[in-house]
C-alpha positions as CSV (number, residue, x, y, z in Angstrom):
1,M,3.3,21.9,-3.7
2,S,-0.2,19.4,-4.6
3,V,-1.3,17.3,-1.5
4,F,-4.1,14.6,-2.6
5,Q,-5.7,12.0,-0.6
6,Y,-7.4,8.5,-1.8
7,K,-9.5,7.1,0.5
8,T,-11.2,3.1,0.2
9,E,-12.7,0.6,1.9
10,Q,-13.3,-3.1,2.1
11,L,-14.9,-5.2,4.1
12,L,-13.6,-9.0,4.0
13,N,-15.4,-12.2,5.2
14,A,-12.2,-13.2,7.8
15,S,-11.4,-12.8,11.3
16,L,-9.8,-9.9,12.5
17,S,-6.5,-12.2,13.1
18,E,-6.1,-13.8,9.6
19,V,-6.2,-9.9,8.1
20,W,-4.1,-8.8,10.2
21,D,-1.6,-11.8,10.2
22,F,-2.4,-11.1,5.8
23,I,-1.4,-7.4,5.8
24,S,1.1,-7.2,8.3
25,S,3.6,-9.5,6.8
26,P,5.9,-7.7,4.0
27,D,6.1,-10.7,2.2
28,N,2.3,-11.2,1.2
29,L,2.5,-7.5,-0.2
30,K,3.5,-9.0,-3.7
31,L,0.5,-11.0,-3.8
32,I,-1.9,-7.6,-3.9
33,T,0.6,-5.8,-6.1
34,P,-0.7,-6.0,-10.1
35,E,2.2,-8.1,-11.9
36,Y,2.5,-5.2,-14.3
37,M,4.4,-3.1,-11.2
38,G,7.0,-5.5,-11.4
39,F,7.1,-5.8,-7.6
40,N,9.9,-7.3,-5.5
41,I,11.2,-6.8,-2.1
42,Q,15.1,-6.4,-2.5
43,S,15.9,-6.4,1.8
44,K,15.8,-9.0,3.4
45,Q,12.9,-9.2,6.6
46,E,14.3,-9.6,9.3
47,K,11.0,-10.3,11.3
48,E,7.9,-12.4,9.8
49,K,5.7,-9.2,10.3
50,M,6.0,-5.8,10.4
51,Y,7.8,-3.2,13.1
52,E,7.9,0.1,13.9
53,G,11.2,1.5,12.3
54,Q,10.8,-1.7,9.9
55,I,13.0,-0.1,6.2
56,I,11.3,-2.3,3.3
57,I,13.2,-1.6,0.0
58,Y,11.5,-2.2,-3.5
59,K,12.3,-2.6,-6.7
60,V,9.1,-1.5,-8.7
61,S,8.1,-0.6,-12.6
62,P,5.4,1.6,-12.3
63,L,5.6,3.2,-15.6
64,L,7.2,2.3,-18.6
65,K,8.4,-1.0,-17.2
66,I,11.3,1.6,-16.2
67,P,12.6,-0.1,-12.5
68,M,13.2,2.4,-9.8
69,T,13.9,1.8,-5.8
70,W,11.5,2.7,-3.4
71,V,12.5,2.5,0.0
72,T,9.3,2.7,2.8
73,E,9.2,3.1,6.9
74,I,6.7,1.4,8.7
75,T,6.2,4.5,11.1
76,H,3.6,3.3,13.6
77,V,2.1,0.2,14.1
78,K,-0.8,-1.0,16.6
79,E,-1.0,-4.4,16.6
80,M,-4.9,-5.6,15.2
81,E,-5.8,-1.9,14.5
82,Y,-3.5,-0.3,12.0
83,F,0.1,0.5,10.5
84,V,1.3,3.7,8.4
85,D,4.0,3.2,5.5
86,E,6.1,6.7,4.4
87,Q,8.2,6.8,1.8
88,I,12.2,7.6,2.2
89,I,13.1,7.3,-1.1
90,G,11.0,7.2,-4.6
91,P,9.0,8.9,-7.1
92,Y,6.7,11.2,-4.7
93,K,7.7,13.8,-2.5
94,I,5.1,12.9,-0.2
95,W,3.9,9.6,0.3
96,H,2.0,8.5,3.6
97,H,-0.2,5.5,3.5
98,E,-2.5,4.3,6.4
99,H,-4.1,0.8,6.9
100,F,-6.4,0.5,9.2
101,I,-8.8,-2.8,9.6
102,E,-11.5,-3.4,12.5
103,E,-13.9,-5.9,13.2
104,T,-17.5,-5.5,12.7
105,K,-20.6,-7.8,13.1
106,N,-20.1,-8.7,8.9
107,G,-16.5,-9.7,8.8
108,V,-13.3,-7.2,9.4
109,L,-13.4,-3.4,7.3
110,M,-10.2,-2.6,6.2
111,K,-9.5,1.0,5.7
112,D,-6.9,3.0,3.6
113,I,-6.0,6.6,3.5
114,L,-3.3,7.5,1.3
115,T,-2.0,10.9,1.0
116,Y,0.3,11.7,-1.8
117,S,2.3,14.5,-3.7
118,P,3.5,14.0,-6.8
119,P,7.1,15.7,-8.0
120,F,7.6,18.5,-10.5
121,G,5.1,20.7,-8.8
122,I,2.0,21.8,-11.6
123,I,3.6,19.3,-13.9
124,G,3.0,16.9,-11.2
125,K,-0.5,17.7,-10.8
126,I,-1.2,17.6,-14.0
127,A,0.5,14.2,-14.3
128,N,-2.2,12.9,-11.3
129,S,-5.1,14.2,-12.7
130,L,-4.0,12.2,-16.2
131,I,-2.1,9.4,-15.1
132,I,-1.4,9.2,-11.0
133,K,-4.7,8.6,-10.3
134,N,-5.6,6.3,-12.3
135,K,-2.8,4.1,-11.9
136,I,-3.9,4.3,-7.6
137,D,-7.3,3.3,-8.4
138,Q,-6.0,0.5,-10.6
139,I,-3.5,-0.7,-8.0
140,F,-6.2,-0.7,-5.2
141,N,-8.9,-2.1,-7.4
142,F,-7.1,-5.1,-8.1
143,R,-5.8,-5.5,-4.4
144,E,-9.8,-5.2,-3.6
145,K,-10.0,-8.0,-6.3
146,K,-7.2,-9.9,-4.7
147,L,-8.4,-10.1,-1.0
148,I,-11.6,-11.4,-2.1
149,E,-10.4,-14.1,-3.4
150,I,-8.1,-15.0,-0.5
151,F,-10.5,-14.4,2.4
152,N,-14.1,-14.3,0.6
153,T,-14.0,-17.8,-1.2
């Protein structure tokens, strides 16, 4: 099994509470996901903010516009600092996404650490080199631009 890590950082011109309020609301995920992904939350959210143990069910179409169900659990939350989502059902063997925010003198530094393992052994490893890593880059680049629009204008 091949396991990969993707790390990114972004500085936002906003307060810690503004950034936390935005990223901790599952409803905002669609705003920072490329439209071609066909991202839609299917589960009714009982609370406005995420919480440990929360299950979120999505429909996404990451490749060839083929819709699939993706289910994640919010496994850890420390308000105003971080949260972690993990895939329960979806295309990966492992999907563990850590989201961190911290206040700096220049704004809020947002860091992501994504640890993932594609399915299908060596085929998944090759697919990561050819397709998956590029898709992840595209998604995070889109998210970075959207967050700049939201917080830095």
